[in-house]
TITOR-981887 format. One line per 8 residues: number of its first residue (from 0); for each residue x, y, z of C-alpha. Coordinates in steps of 0.05 Angstrom, whole numbers, always signed. Example, Ala and Ser with C-alpha at 12.3 -4.5 7.8 and 13.67 -1.06 7.14 Angstrom:
2
0> +246 -90 +156; +273 -21 +143 $
end
This chain:
979
0> -896 +758 -1724; -896 +749 -1648; -894 +679 -1620; -959 +651 -1592; -967 +657 -1517; -964 +595 -1474; -1034 +572 -1454; -1050 +574 -1380 $
8> -1075 +503 -1381; -1015 +461 -1399; -1057 +397 -1397; -1090 +418 -1462; -1025 +417 -1500; -1009 +361 -1548; -940 +343 -1523; -920 +303 -1583 $
16> -935 +360 -1632; -920 +426 -1596; -868 +412 -1540; -793 +409 -1553; -762 +340 -1538; -720 +367 -1479; -782 +399 -1451; -821 +335 -1461 $
24> -771 +295 -1418; -778 +345 -1362; -853 +341 -1364; -851 +266 -1363; -806 +268 -1301; -868 +273 -1258; -871 +278 -1183; -854 +204 -1176 $
32> -789 +212 -1212; -772 +273 -1171; -783 +233 -1108; -739 +177 -1134; -684 +226 -1151; -685 +251 -1079; -682 +179 -1054; -623 +162 -1099 $
40> -586 +223 -1073; -597 +201 -1001; -571 +131 -1016; -501 +158 -1025; -502 +195 -959; -445 +179 -911; -492 +172 -851; -518 +100 -847 $
48> -585 +120 -817; -599 +166 -876; -583 +110 -926; -628 +63 -888; -687 +111 -890; -675 +123 -964; -678 +48 -976; -744 +43 -938 $
56> -772 +101 -978; -751 +68 -1044; -784 +2 -1027; -848 +39 -1007; -847 +76 -1073; -835 +14 -1115; -885 -29 -1077; -945 +16 -1092 $
64> -991 -18 -1142; -998 +21 -1207; -997 +7 -1282; -926 +33 -1287; -899 -7 -1228; -859 -53 -1272; -827 +5 -1309; -811 +41 -1244 $
72> -777 -21 -1217; -737 -30 -1281; -717 +44 -1279; -697 +39 -1206; -656 -25 -1219; -618 +10 -1275; -603 +71 -1231; -581 +27 -1174 $
80> -534 -15 -1217; -503 +49 -1243; -499 +75 -1172; -455 +18 -1147; -404 +37 -1200; -394 +105 -1167; -335 +115 -1122; -365 +178 -1091 $
88> -381 +181 -1016; -418 +119 -992; -451 +103 -1059; -431 +29 -1062; -457 +6 -995; -520 +49 -1001; -539 +30 -1072; -519 -43 -1061 $
96> -567 -53 -1003; -622 -17 -1040; -609 -60 -1102; -614 -124 -1061; -681 -104 -1034; -706 -81 -1102; -686 -148 -1133; -722 -184 -1077 $
104> -784 -145 -1096; -773 -158 -1170; -768 -234 -1164; -824 -239 -1113; -876 -290 -1134; -930 -236 -1130; -891 -191 -1176; -913 -184 -1249 $
112> -842 -167 -1271; -816 -205 -1331; -744 -198 -1309; -703 -263 -1311; -635 -279 -1282; -607 -280 -1352; -633 -211 -1369; -610 -185 -1301 $
120> -540 -212 -1311; -537 -183 -1381; -561 -115 -1354; -508 -116 -1299; -453 -132 -1349; -478 -80 -1398; -483 -25 -1346; -417 -41 -1312 $
128> -375 -52 -1375; -319 -1 -1376; -318 +45 -1436; -261 +35 -1485; -227 +98 -1461; -236 +81 -1387; -170 +67 -1352; -142 +61 -1282 $
136> -189 +84 -1227; -249 +92 -1274; -243 +21 -1301; -233 -5 -1230; -298 +29 -1208; -338 -5 -1262; -310 -74 -1246; -319 -63 -1171 $
144> -390 -40 -1185; -404 -106 -1221; -379 -144 -1161; -424 -104 -1115; -483 -117 -1161; -470 -192 -1159; -464 -186 -1083; -532 -153 -1082 $
152> -560 -212 -1121; -534 -260 -1069; -561 -217 -1012; -629 -213 -1044; -641 -289 -1038; -669 -292 -1109; -628 -356 -1120; -684 -390 -1082 $
160> -733 -375 -1138; -693 -392 -1200; -677 -456 -1237; -611 -493 -1236; -596 -468 -1306; -607 -396 -1284; -564 -409 -1222; -508 -434 -1268 $
168> -514 -372 -1310; -505 -328 -1249; -446 -368 -1220; -413 -369 -1288; -419 -294 -1292; -386 -287 -1224; -330 -334 -1245; -319 -294 -1308 $
176> -310 -232 -1266; -263 -268 -1219; -216 -285 -1277; -205 -211 -1294; -161 -192 -1235; -134 -225 -1173; -164 -173 -1127; -232 -184 -1161 $
184> -224 -258 -1150; -214 -246 -1076; -274 -200 -1071; -320 -247 -1110; -298 -308 -1070; -306 -271 -1004; -377 -252 -1023; -394 -323 -1043 $
192> -365 -351 -978; -404 -301 -937; -467 -322 -975; -454 -396 -963; -441 -384 -889; -503 -340 -879; -572 -361 -859; -594 -345 -930 $
200> -559 -407 -957; -588 -456 -907; -649 -471 -950; -604 -486 -1010; -587 -556 -1030; -520 -586 -1049; -536 -576 -1122; -521 -502 -1118 $
208> -454 -517 -1085; -437 -566 -1141; -457 -514 -1194; -414 -461 -1160; -352 -504 -1154; -360 -530 -1225; -363 -459 -1251; -298 -441 -1216 $
216> -265 -506 -1236; -282 -494 -1309; -250 -426 -1305; -187 -456 -1274; -196 -421 -1208; -198 -480 -1160; -123 -482 -1149; -123 -412 -1120 $
224> -130 -388 -1047; -201 -366 -1063; -217 -433 -1095; -192 -469 -1033; -236 -425 -989; -298 -438 -1032; -284 -513 -1034; -277 -518 -958 $
232> -338 -475 -946; -382 -516 -992; -356 -580 -962; -372 -555 -893; -442 -528 -908; -463 -583 -956; -424 -646 -935; -469 -690 -980 $
240> -461 -648 -1042; -428 -674 -1104; -359 -643 -1111; -321 -633 -1176; -276 -690 -1197; -200 -687 -1205; -196 -625 -1162; -163 -651 -1099 $
248> -137 -719 -1079; -195 -754 -1044; -229 -685 -1043; -182 -664 -988; -136 -604 -999; -97 -624 -936; -79 -694 -958; -4 -708 -957 $
256> -4 -714 -1033; -31 -643 -1040; +10 -609 -985; +63 -580 -1030; +10 -555 -1079; -31 -524 -1023; +31 -489 -996; +45 -458 -1064 $
264> -28 -437 -1071; -32 -404 -1003; +34 -369 -1013; +7 -348 -1081; +65 -377 -1119; +56 -397 -1192; +31 -468 -1202; +45 -510 -1263 $
272> -16 -552 -1278; -13 -600 -1337; -88 -609 -1338; -101 -535 -1347; -145 -535 -1285; -110 -475 -1258; -103 -435 -1321; -144 -377 -1294 $
280> -111 -372 -1225; -53 -326 -1241; -12 -289 -1190; -24 -215 -1189; +49 -198 -1185; +32 -145 -1133; +61 -144 -1064; +13 -171 -1011 $
288> +6 -127 -950; -50 -167 -915; -66 -242 -915; -118 -268 -964; -185 -282 -932; -174 -355 -951; -127 -361 -892; -184 -347 -845 $
296> -226 -402 -878; -169 -452 -879; -150 -440 -806; -223 -443 -784; -230 -511 -820; -168 -539 -787; -188 -512 -718; -256 -545 -725 $
304> -226 -611 -746; -179 -609 -686; -131 -660 -717; -66 -642 -682; -21 -682 -729; -53 -654 -792; -50 -583 -766; +21 -590 -742 $
312> +44 -613 -811; +4 -559 -847; +29 -503 -801; +101 -525 -805; +103 -533 -881; +56 -475 -901; +73 -422 -849; +131 -433 -802 $
320> +183 -457 -851; +168 -420 -916; +149 -354 -884; +199 -351 -827; +262 -384 -854; +325 -341 -850; +321 -331 -926; +248 -308 -927 $
328> +236 -237 -949; +215 -183 -901; +148 -177 -936; +134 -251 -929; +153 -249 -855; +107 -190 -845; +50 -230 -877; +67 -290 -834 $
336> +64 -248 -771; -7 -227 -788; -28 -300 -801; +5 -320 -735; -34 -265 -699; -100 -292 -729; -82 -363 -708; -65 -344 -637 $
344> -131 -307 -629; -176 -363 -655; -141 -430 -645; -163 -480 -592; -114 -486 -534; -95 -556 -556; -65 -529 -621; -28 -469 -592 $
352> +34 -509 -578; +40 -522 -653; +25 -450 -672; +80 -421 -628; +134 -450 -673; +207 -440 -657; +219 -407 -725; +164 -355 -712 $
360> +187 -339 -642; +259 -333 -664; +238 -284 -718; +201 -242 -666; +260 -244 -618; +309 -225 -673; +266 -167 -698; +256 -140 -627 $
368> +331 -141 -615; +341 -73 -648; +290 -18 -658; +316 +0 -727; +298 -68 -757; +242 -68 -809; +193 -112 -770; +207 -83 -701 $
376> +138 -49 -698; +104 -106 -735; +122 -155 -679; +81 -115 -629; +15 -141 -656; +28 -215 -646; +58 -203 -578; -2 -162 -557 $
384> -48 -216 -584; -11 -269 -544; -22 -228 -480; -96 -216 -497; -108 -290 -510; -73 -310 -446; -114 -261 -404; -180 -290 -429 $
392> -158 -363 -428; -112 -387 -372; -105 -456 -404; -82 -423 -469; -32 -382 -428; +2 -446 -405; +8 -473 -476; +34 -407 -503 $
400> +85 -400 -447; +108 -472 -452; +129 -462 -525; +155 -391 -518; +204 -414 -465; +243 -451 -518; +269 -385 -547; +274 -339 -487 $
408> +326 -286 -505; +381 -274 -454; +370 -199 -461; +296 -189 -476; +269 -121 -495; +213 -89 -455; +157 -115 -499; +180 -188 -496 $
416> +193 -183 -421; +124 -155 -411; +95 -211 -453; +129 -265 -411; +107 -232 -346; +35 -228 -371; +36 -301 -390; +65 -321 -322 $
424> +11 -281 -287; -46 -308 -330; -25 -381 -333; -72 -432 -302; -44 -454 -234; -60 -526 -253; -11 -521 -311; +45 -484 -276 $
432> +79 -548 -253; +95 -563 -326; +122 -493 -335; +166 -498 -274; +193 -565 -298; +210 -537 -367; +247 -478 -337; +284 -522 -287 $
440> +304 -571 -341; +333 -513 -381; +372 -492 -320; +404 -561 -316; +414 -568 -391; +414 -499 -424; +425 -528 -493; +495 -501 -505 $
448> +565 -523 -486; +591 -452 -484; +600 -435 -410; +587 -361 -418; +524 -370 -459; +500 -425 -413; +507 -379 -353; +467 -324 -388 $
456> +411 -373 -404; +410 -400 -333; +407 -331 -305; +348 -315 -351; +311 -378 -329; +324 -361 -256; +293 -293 -268; +232 -327 -298 $
464> +224 -370 -236; +226 -308 -193; +178 -272 -239; +130 -331 -233; +126 -320 -158; +125 -244 -163; +69 -241 -215; +23 -282 -169 $
472> +23 -230 -113; -44 -203 -137; -73 -274 -129; -38 -300 -66; -88 -357 -62; -50 -389 -119; +7 -402 -72; -33 -453 -32 $
480> -79 -510 -50; -129 -489 +1; -117 -421 +35; -168 -437 +88; -148 -509 +96; -104 -544 +146; -38 -512 +164; +14 -560 +136 $
488> +69 -558 +85; +31 -604 +38; -20 -548 +30; +30 -509 -12; +10 -509 -85; +43 -564 -125; +76 -516 -174; +105 -474 -116 $
496> +132 -536 -82; +166 -555 -148; +193 -485 -158; +224 -478 -89; +249 -550 -91; +284 -539 -157; +313 -472 -136; +339 -502 -72 $
504> +370 -560 -111; +402 -513 -162; +428 -467 -107; +453 -518 -56; +448 -589 -85; +498 -631 -122; +496 -631 -198; +453 -681 -234 $
512> +487 -732 -279; +460 -699 -342; +480 -628 -322; +521 -596 -378; +559 -552 -373; +571 -554 -298; +540 -503 -251; +591 -450 -234 $
520> +597 -418 -165; +572 -352 -193; +509 -381 -223; +495 -420 -159; +499 -354 -122; +448 -326 -172; +401 -383 -156; +410 -370 -81 $
528> +393 -297 -91; +331 -314 -132; +309 -364 -79; +316 -311 -25; +279 -260 -67; +222 -309 -81; +215 -323 -7; +213 -247 +4 $
536> +149 -244 -36; +119 -302 +1; +129 -275 +71; +82 -217 +56; +24 -267 +60; -16 -273 +124; +28 -304 +176; -11 -369 +179 $
544> +0 -379 +105; +70 -350 +99; +103 -401 +144; +96 -461 +97; +134 -444 +32; +199 -430 +71; +187 -496 +107; +186 -530 +39 $
552> +255 -502 +25; +285 -524 +91; +255 -593 +85; +284 -600 +15; +352 -579 +41; +346 -629 +98; +330 -684 +48; +393 -665 +9 $
560> +437 -662 +70; +482 -718 +44; +491 -687 -25; +497 -612 -12; +545 -571 -53; +564 -532 +10; +601 -560 +70; +560 -559 +134 $
568> +599 -568 +198; +579 -618 +252; +560 -562 +299; +516 -530 +245; +484 -598 +230; +468 -607 +303; +439 -537 +308; +396 -548 +246 $
576> +370 -613 +276; +351 -576 +340; +317 -521 +300; +275 -572 +262; +253 -602 +328; +234 -533 +356; +197 -518 +292; +153 -580 +300 $
584> +139 -558 +372; +116 -489 +348; +69 -523 +299; +37 -565 +354; +32 -506 +402; -1 -464 +349; -57 -516 +345; -66 -518 +420 $
592> -106 -458 +444; -84 -470 +516; -12 -456 +497; +20 -391 +475; -11 -346 +423; -16 -381 +355; +8 -316 +322; +72 -317 +364 $
600> +84 -390 +348; +74 -377 +274; +123 -320 +277; +175 -363 +311; +162 -418 +260; +177 -369 +204; +239 -342 +239; +266 -413 +247 $
608> +257 -428 +173; +294 -366 +151; +346 -376 +205; +361 -446 +180; +365 -420 +109; +418 -370 +131; +459 -427 +161; +455 -465 +95 $
616> +475 -401 +59; +534 -396 +108; +521 -323 +125; +563 -290 +178; +537 -301 +249; +480 -344 +221; +491 -398 +274; +488 -346 +330 $
624> +424 -318 +301; +391 -386 +298; +412 -401 +369; +380 -335 +391; +315 -353 +356; +314 -420 +392; +328 -383 +457; +271 -336 +444 $
632> +225 -395 +436; +250 -428 +499; +242 -364 +540; +177 -341 +508; +130 -314 +561; +180 -326 +618; +212 -257 +621; +219 -190 +587 $
640> +287 -211 +562; +255 -254 +508; +221 -192 +479; +285 -152 +480; +323 -211 +449; +272 -218 +394; +274 -144 +377; +350 -147 +375 $
648> +343 -206 +326; +295 -168 +282; +341 -108 +283; +398 -152 +259; +352 -175 +203; +334 -105 +179; +408 -86 +178; +419 -138 +123 $
656> +416 -117 +50; +358 -163 +36; +285 -151 +19; +269 -219 +48; +295 -204 +117; +266 -135 +118; +197 -162 +101; +207 -220 +150 $
664> +225 -171 +206; +164 -129 +191; +118 -190 +188; +144 -218 +254; +146 -150 +288; +73 -139 +271; +56 -204 +306; +100 -188 +367 $
672> +85 -114 +374; +33 -122 +430; +87 -156 +472; +143 -107 +459; +169 -80 +525; +197 -12 +541; +267 -42 +544; +259 -72 +475 $
680> +233 -5 +450; +292 +30 +480; +340 -13 +439; +306 +14 +377; +308 +85 +402; +383 +79 +415; +394 +66 +341; +358 +131 +322 $
688> +407 +171 +364; +469 +139 +336; +521 +182 +301; +522 +175 +226; +597 +163 +220; +649 +108 +224; +651 +115 +300; +576 +107 +303 $
696> +578 +47 +258; +632 +13 +300; +592 +26 +363; +528 +2 +332; +554 -61 +300; +609 -75 +352; +664 -79 +301; +733 -52 +281 $
704> +759 -18 +219; +792 -79 +191; +729 -121 +192; +669 -122 +145; +610 -91 +180; +538 -112 +177; +498 -77 +124; +560 -49 +88 $
712> +551 -45 +14; +477 -54 +21; +466 -15 -42; +528 -38 -80; +516 -112 -75; +502 -151 -138; +448 -186 -100; +384 -174 -139 $
720> +347 -196 -77; +327 -124 -65; +276 -115 -120; +266 -44 -143; +192 -48 -132; +203 -69 -60; +255 -16 -43; +237 +33 +11 $
728> +220 +104 -10; +276 +128 +34; +329 +77 +17; +399 +98 -3; +420 +75 -72; +491 +84 -97; +504 +137 -46; +443 +180 -62 $
736> +380 +186 -22; +317 +166 -58; +249 +189 -36; +210 +249 -13; +229 +308 +31; +275 +342 -19; +241 +409 -12; +231 +406 +63 $
744> +304 +389 +78; +341 +424 +23; +377 +466 +75; +406 +404 +107; +431 +376 +42; +459 +443 +20; +498 +451 +85; +525 +381 +78 $
752> +546 +394 +6; +581 +459 +27; +619 +423 +82; +642 +369 +34; +663 +422 -17; +703 +460 +36; +737 +395 +59; +755 +378 -12 $
760> +783 +448 -24; +826 +444 +39; +852 +375 +22; +868 +396 -49; +905 +457 -25; +946 +416 +25; +963 +365 -29; +985 +421 -76 $
768> +1031 +451 -22; +1063 +384 -8; +1073 +371 -82; +1103 +441 -93; +1150 +432 -34; +1173 +365 -60; +1187 +391 -129; +1219 +454 -101 $
776> +1270 +413 -59; +1290 +378 -123; +1309 +444 -155; +1248 +448 -200; +1232 +521 -182; +1284 +548 -229; +1273 +586 -292; +1220 +557 -338 $
784> +1273 +544 -391; +1309 +496 -345; +1279 +426 -357; +1314 +395 -298; +1360 +353 -341; +1419 +369 -294; +1389 +326 -238; +1433 +267 -219 $
792> +1408 +197 -203; +1407 +207 -127; +1364 +269 -135; +1316 +232 -181; +1310 +174 -132; +1297 +221 -74; +1244 +258 -113; +1211 +193 -133 $
800> +1209 +168 -62; +1181 +234 -37; +1126 +237 -90; +1107 +164 -75; +1097 +181 -2; +1054 +242 -19; +1008 +203 -66; +1001 +146 -16 $
808> +979 +195 +37; +928 +225 -11; +902 +155 -27; +894 +139 +47; +856 +204 +56; +810 +187 -2; +798 +117 +27; +780 +146 +95 $
816> +731 +193 +62; +698 +136 +24; +695 +94 +87; +663 +151 +125; +613 +161 +68; +595 +87 +66; +587 +85 +142; +541 +145 +139 $
824> +499 +112 +86; +494 +48 +125; +472 +82 +189; +420 +124 +153; +394 +63 +117; +390 +25 +183; +352 +82 +215; +302 +80 +158 $
832> +289 +6 +171; +279 +20 +245; +230 +74 +227; +192 +23 +186; +185 -21 +248; +165 +38 +292; +111 +57 +242; +82 -12 +250 $
840> +85 -4 +325; +49 +63 +329; -6 +39 +281; -25 -19 +326; -1 +2 +396; -18 +76 +396; -56 +71 +461; +2 +43 +501 $
848> +40 +89 +548; +106 +66 +519; +88 +98 +452; +97 +167 +483; +170 +151 +494; +180 +154 +418; +160 +227 +411; +225 +261 +433 $
856> +275 +214 +398; +235 +218 +333; +232 +294 +337; +307 +298 +351; +321 +252 +293; +288 +301 +245; +343 +350 +266; +404 +306 +274 $
864> +400 +262 +213; +438 +281 +150; +387 +246 +107; +329 +290 +86; +282 +231 +70; +299 +201 +138; +276 +264 +173; +213 +264 +132 $
872> +200 +191 +149; +210 +204 +224; +160 +261 +219; +113 +214 +183; +117 +163 +239; +98 +218 +289; +40 +239 +245; +18 +166 +240 $
880> +18 +161 +316; -21 +226 +327; -71 +209 +272; -83 +140 +300; -99 +169 +368; -145 +221 +336; -180 +170 +292; -195 +123 +350 $
888> -208 +180 +398; -160 +149 +447; -106 +186 +484; -52 +143 +517; -50 +134 +593; +11 +155 +633; +62 +177 +644; +44 +226 +700 $
896> +36 +301 +689; +106 +320 +713; +138 +273 +663; +95 +300 +607; +115 +372 +624; +188 +351 +625; +177 +323 +555; +144 +389 +533 $
904> +204 +428 +559; +252 +381 +524; +215 +391 +458; +216 +467 +467; +291 +462 +480; +299 +422 +417; +259 +473 +378; +309 +527 +402 $
912> +365 +489 +367; +335 +503 +299; +336 +457 +240; +296 +444 +177; +223 +457 +165; +211 +384 +176; +241 +389 +246; +199 +450 +261 $
920> +137 +413 +239; +155 +353 +283; +166 +399 +344; +101 +435 +332; +57 +373 +323; +89 +338 +383; +78 +398 +428; +6 +404 +406 $
928> -6 +330 +419; +23 +334 +490; -16 +398 +503; -80 +363 +482; -63 +304 +527; -48 +348 +588; -108 +394 +579; -153 +333 +573 $
936> -129 +312 +641; -135 +380 +673; -158 +444 +637; -114 +485 +684; -53 +457 +649; -68 +502 +590; -42 +564 +626; +24 +530 +643 $
944> +34 +508 +571; +14 +577 +545; +66 +609 +591; +120 +565 +561; +99 +588 +491; +99 +661 +514; +171 +655 +537; +188 +622 +471 $
952> +155 +678 +432; +190 +731 +473; +257 +699 +457; +238 +697 +383; +223 +772 +383; +282 +797 +425; +338 +751 +402; +361 +766 +332 $
960> +403 +703 +330; +347 +656 +351; +339 +592 +311; +266 +583 +330; +221 +574 +269; +162 +621 +267; +118 +564 +244; +122 +533 +314 $
968> +90 +596 +343; +40 +603 +286; +16 +532 +294; +7 +542 +369; -35 +604 +359; -79 +569 +308; -89 +510 +354; -101 +551 +417 $
976> -156 +590 +382; -197 +526 +374; -246 +506 +428 $
end
């Protein structure tokens, strides 16, 4: 018999009698349930905004008044509790927030729900109870879901509406969960602490805090890191609440009687408790990779209290000693480094000196010593945090630096060195005096009796003093108390006065009584070098400000004149006294507008200070230099000789292997450049034309082969005065030229290399011939089987004497080659320094007729020099001159037209000699500049200049051996086509 057909109107069906049970459930899942199912699906979405909209939709659905509202809320609560047990996607955060809002709706006073906290807790436990077969990840998901459900209860604020008995039921349930696993205890306690710290708990009274702590105490959880965190949080939020008895001595976990117990708790060691109070707080046995959240609570409490003594004892006994002792495990040290990082970030500046404990810093230094050590990378985080804290808090930088100086390694790695430099740069100027004193005290007493180790430590401290000056260059106002104030030595910042005073005493003064071990001559030389380098950074300040720090040094040396470690002759003492007198006169004249230019007086003042320092340093010819400076002052404004004399002085300064004197010369030359005469300029031009050889060096420095020459070894000296960052881009280092121009002058360098190779080959061949002749005369050219054993003693002696002579001659040849190479390097380096001065001159004095006199020698230098970068720099000076005239639309006056045409012809003649591309460019630009100058005076001059170029082009086309670069002609055609 066929089955009856389904009626069209399903509403007429008696569901209980005619519909299958499975079908009945589907029918009952009406549109409301379908909507809820969609909402629950969106609650687990990974996008936060989708979860938020789903929560809003759920609340809207459950808030609608209907007879089945209570059942819908109950259904939703059940689904949400199950949802927080899911580890899929973002189920826990999504369902947890929705559960909190649903519970808020359930326990609302207007709600007709009969749900109680007891029934809710029972439901949570029932729905999150792992099945008997559940293990591992599945069981963990259920327990974690219960913790999230309890967290939702706290977030819902329903504890406001329940009785104390119900509150106890809930807190007991949380404590029961915390006993299960140590990681659950941490999660539960963190949630409770967040609740107590939130605005939600403000309306609560101390009774809830008492109930909470009692619940944890009864479960034996108070003597755990989480118990300590809860205790401190409750005590802070509810200071008048009743606390559990017999928990801590005087209710203070930090009391001296409890310190050892607290240490064990925070280190999560096992604690034996006769009272059974701690029976539930068992160690997990698992390795800790991150600090327990309780450390954050404990540190915050101590920071807020601000008790330096209490914090110092706690930090030493709970962190520095147990975590960073030599016997501590690598894991414990790694944990300690994370705690240290937290403390550095949050501690008040007054406690930082206790946090930066010697044990911790020694651990960091040791781990940074070798990259293969386990915690090498782990130490980056605390060092970076130290730098970050210092940059945002200059007072904290001083405290951090003060303590870190106690364990400065003698050979710091890049990270530690960067950290110290950042601290030096960020430190509050008001606190730098203390830093300078600590460093200086370490220099006098390095803390070791081993002479070698003491010298290393002193050298490191000297480097720190120099770094302190160098790192302040970005804020030069820190050098002076009042940069715009009165010009006097007392205006120098207190810390800088102390720094220069201490460096001067360490470099030149007698030893203090407590100095141990004694200062060696080598370490005194290091202090002198660092003093000179520090002054080199200072002289880059505006001239009015730069004069006073060097004055501090000379005044300190004058005050120590009876106890200097160097012997100063009577003549030198008399000269120094005269220099001090002249220096005072320059100060007075600088104030008097009717006298000479203040800039000139300031420049002379600075020269006198550095000249006196050279006398104290007992440099060669230092007395003569100081006498010349005094003579320059006495003759200032009277004749052109003073200008020439001053330029000669500055040239002697730039010839020295010292950044200080190079910067000093540039600073003073900038001030004097308006008064530089043609004779003074000629003395600089003469240097550019000097031969780059021993003969040129002897002529330039007026010396002989058997004497040391000025500037020799400028790049081999151990003097660290020449900082790498201050080195010129064309300076010679270890016999090699650094800087640009490699491509443009490769032909020069290749020719030079070929010449040297040929010379070496010829010398080697000559040596081989002499050696063969010597061996041949001794009868060694016989058959290969003859080993020469038939030689008598006289023959052997003759051969030995002959060979000795040959090798001595070869050694002399090698020495002469090295001397010639050194001389060449010195001359090239000297020319580079002169070019630095000429660049200053053309920038400021481009409109003067004397500037034109530089065009030909600079162009010739690009051809004659053996240093490619030097040629490039000479071309750059020319470009600077031409660009300055173009920028200011000012062509120089004079010389007359005939002289200018003679200069044009000389440049064309120089172009015919050939050379590098740099030389061709220099010729081309110089010719164009002069052509522009002449045509501006008289347009008819264009034809004469064009005729010279026509002749040059004809030579280029007809002479196959011509050395003229085609670029010279191309540039002319391009320029001449412009109107």
